[in-house]
N, C-alpha and C positions, 0 to 999 in steps of 0.2 A: 504493500500499500503506500509506504513511505517513498519508494523508488518512482511509483507513478506520479504521485504528488508533486514530487521535486521536478520531473520533467514537465508537468504541467505549469508550476509556478515559475520556472525558468522561461517558459514560452510566454507567460504572461507578463514577466518582468521585462522581456526583451520588447514587447509591443508598449508597455507603460511603465517606466522605471520607477514610478511611485510605488509599485509593488515589489517587496522583495522576494526573491526565490528563496525557498527553505532548502537547508543542506540535508543530504542523505547521510546523516551521522550516527544510524544505528539505534540502539535501545534508548540512549538517553538524549534523544533530540529535544530540546527544550520547548520547542513549537508543538510537539506532538503529546496528546494526552489521551489517556484512555479511559473513557467514562463507562464503558462495559466491553465485555469480550469482542463485541463486533460493532461498537458504537464509539467513534473517534472525534476529537475536537483539534483542529490544526490551526494555529495562529499565524498569519501572513503579516510580517511587519511591514509598516508604512514607511516610506522614505521622504525626506524633505521637511521635516516638522522637528525642529531643534529648539532648546531653550526655553522649555516650559515654564509658567508660573501660573499660580492658581488666581482666578478670578474673583474678587470680593463682592463686586457690585450685582445684586440680582434685578434682572430685569424681564418683562413679559415678552413672549414671542407671540405673533399674531400671522402666522403663515402656515400652509400645508406643505407637506414634503414635495410637492410639485410647484411651490411657490405662490399660490393663490394666496389672497388675503383673507383672514379670518375676522369675524366680530367679537369673538370671545377667544382668550389666549389659550395656547397649548398647555396641557397639564404639567406640573412640575416634574422634575425626575424624581423616581424612589431613592432611596437611601443608598442603594449601590450603583446609582447612576449620577451621571452629571451632562451638562451642556458642553460644548467645546468650542471655542471660537478660535479663528486662525490667528488672532491677535495676541493669544495666550503664548505665542511662540515668538522668540526673538528673531529666528530665521525660519523662513518657509518660502518653499519653492511657489513659482508664480501660479503653477496650474492648481494649487490649493486655494487659490483666491478666484478662480472660475466658476462661473454660475452651474457648470455640470456637477460640482460637489458643495457649493457654497450658497447658503441663502441668508443675507443680511448680516455676513461676517461669521456666521456660524458654519462649521463643517457637519454636514447632515449625513450621519450613518446610512441611511436608506439610499441616498444619492452615491454613496461610496460603494455600497453593496450592488447597486445596480450597474455601476460600470464594472466590478469585478466579476459579475455574473456574465455580462456580454463577453468579457475577454476570456472566462471560463470555458464558455460554449465555442469560441473560436479557436482556443488552444486544443480542446477535445479533438476537434476535427483536424487542425494542422499537425497535430502528434499522433494521429491515426489510432486514436485511443476510443473511438465510438463503440468498439465491441466490449471494451472493458469498464469504460466510465460513462455514467448517465447523470444528468442533473435532476435532482428530485424535485417534484411539485412542492411548494410551502406556501401557507397562509400568510405568513410573514416575509419580510426581505431578506431573511438569512439565506446562505447559499449552501446546500446540502447535496452531495453527490453520493451515488453508490458505486461502490468500486467491486469488480468481480475478482475473486481470488481463487486459487486451486481448490480451496476447502468451502467457501461460502461466500455471500455477498456480505460487505461491510458498508456501513454507513458512516460518512465524514462529514462535520461541519467545517467549512473553512470560514475563518473570521479574520478580517483585515483589523490590524491591531496598530495601535499608536504606543511605542514603548517609551516609557519616562523613567529611566534609570537615575535622573538626577534629585528627586524630591519624595517625600511621603505626604500622603493626601491629608489634609487637616480633618476631614470627617472619619479618618481611621484613627480613632483616638485609643492606642494600644501601645502597651500594655496597661492593663488597669492597674490601679495603685495596690502596694504591697503583695504584689504576685511574685512568687519565687521561681515561677518557670515562665520562659526560659530565663537564663541569667543574663543579667544587665548588660554584660559586654557582647553577648549573642544578639540582645534586642537592638543594639547600635548599629551591628553588622547587617542584620535583616533589614532595617530601616533603609540603610545605605543603598539597597538594590531597587529601591523605588517601586513603581507599580506599572500597570498597563492600562490603555482603554480600549475596549472590545467594541467593534461595530455589531451588535446583534439585536438592535431594535430600529426604530424609524427615526426617532429624533434625539435620543440620549444614548450616550456611549457608557459602557458597563465597566466599572471597576474591577480591577483583576490584580491578583497578589501571587501569581504562580511563581516568581523569582523568591520572594519572601517564604513561601510555602515550601519550596524546595529546600531553602536553608534552614528552616525549622526541622525538617526531616533529616536533613545531613547530620550525622554524629549524633542521632537522637538516642542511642544506646551505648555511648563511649564509656557510661558509668557500670556497665555490664549488665544493664536491664532487658527487658524482653518486650519493649513496647510495640516494635515493628512486627516482631513475630505474631503479638495479639493481632495488630492490625491485619497482616496478611492472612491470618486463619479466619478472621471475621470477615474479610473480603470474599474468601473462598466460600465460606457457608452462606454468604449472601448471594453468591452467583449459583451455587448449586443446591440451595435447599430453600432459603427465606424469600427470595426475590429474583426469580429466573426470568429467562426470556430475552430476546434481542434489544429490546428497549425499556430497561427495568425502571420503576419509579425512583428506586434509590441508586444513585451512581457511585462510583468510587471517591468521586469528589464529596459527596455527603458524609461516606465514612471517614474522609481525611479530616472533616470537621470534628468530628466525633473522638477522633484520635486527639486532636489538640485540645478540645475541652477537657477529656479526660486526663491528658499530661499536665495541665494547668492544675486541675484539683487536686491531682496526687503527684507533687513535683518532685518527691525524694527518691532516691535510688532504691531504698527498702521496699518502697510501693511496688517495684517491678522486679522483683527477686523470682516471685512464683508465677510461671505462665498461667496457671489455671485462675489464680484469684484476678491477675490483671485482665485476662480475656473475659471472665464474667463482669468484671467492673465496666468494661467497654460495652459489652453487649447490653447491659441493664442502661446505660446512658442511651445507646441507639433505641431501645425498646420505649424508653421515657420520651425520647423526642418524636418517635414515629406515632405513638399513641396520642400524644398532644398535639399532633400535626405542626410542631414548632421546633425548628433547628435553627439556631442563630449562627450567623457567618462569624468566623473567629475574629476578623479583623474590623467588620462594620457591624457592630451589635445590634443595631436596630433593623437588621435585616432578617427575615424569616425565610430559609432556602426552600421550604415547603410550603409556601403561600399559595402557589399555584398547582400542586400536586393534587391529584384525584383523590378524595378522602376516603372513597371506598378501597381503592388500592391500598392506600396506608394502613387502613384498618385491617385488611387482610394479612399484611406484612406484621403488624403489631400482634395478631392472633398467632402467627407462626413462631414469633420471637418469645411470646408468653409460654407456649407449649415447651418450646427448648428451655426456657430458663425454669419450668417446673421439673424438668428430667434433662439435665443438660449432658447431652452425649454428642460427640464430634462424629461426623460421617463424610469424611473427606476422601476424594479419589486419591 
């Protein structure tokens, strides 16, 4: 899959240099995220936007994504979203000021996605990949493709991404006071990696902390603990027993948030010496979140990551977790 996407993004980048090709760098490609065994998310870095600074002044927007005027303003972004103005960058390519992506100074995700989709369609044809890759229909402006592999069909969401490695967003008020995990020196290191803005909706850019999350996981068990083993077994049980299927309601990302919250609550090495205790602790946290239909984002605490999830599906998973906790037995391949 990675090789095919690398080929397509190289063709896209050749046509429009604002879109950067992803590298084919194996398992640890930082643009590549596994949400489920056959469901991936790949970020496509955007070029020509540097020197980001936060915008303090709030103002209303009265336009549609097609540029028409509205009588009432567009809704405010949710907690994990923000507007993005081209003037927030000290340096920007002239193409980012053009009306094909810009309305009244705002970089509009829907417009960026429309250009990217068109380039993707052309590249699938020019790379002779029509038999292996097809663009999936979508109710939103996101770009999703189906990739045929020797074993199965894989769904990939391709997300144009503004990488901002220079600052930490003000709305990410982290860490909370008096928390012992992670250690203070690691906190400063994590914040120095900044954040991303993803084009995943029409008007607003979604905040993303993939580099910070990777740093949190790196060296997680340097104290000899078993946190990552607990996480991996929980993920395997989720995929095999609790929440199966190609597009499960719970993704690896949800489990990662459960991992972070559990590590923060139990910060000491002694809390993670016994695998079984640590594992059950994590599963209980997952069960609580799924039962309450509420899982906080680790960095933006006002965000519920299960807000738009189907409640019936969540209740089904909660039931399976409850049965497991009554009689915890692992059944792994």
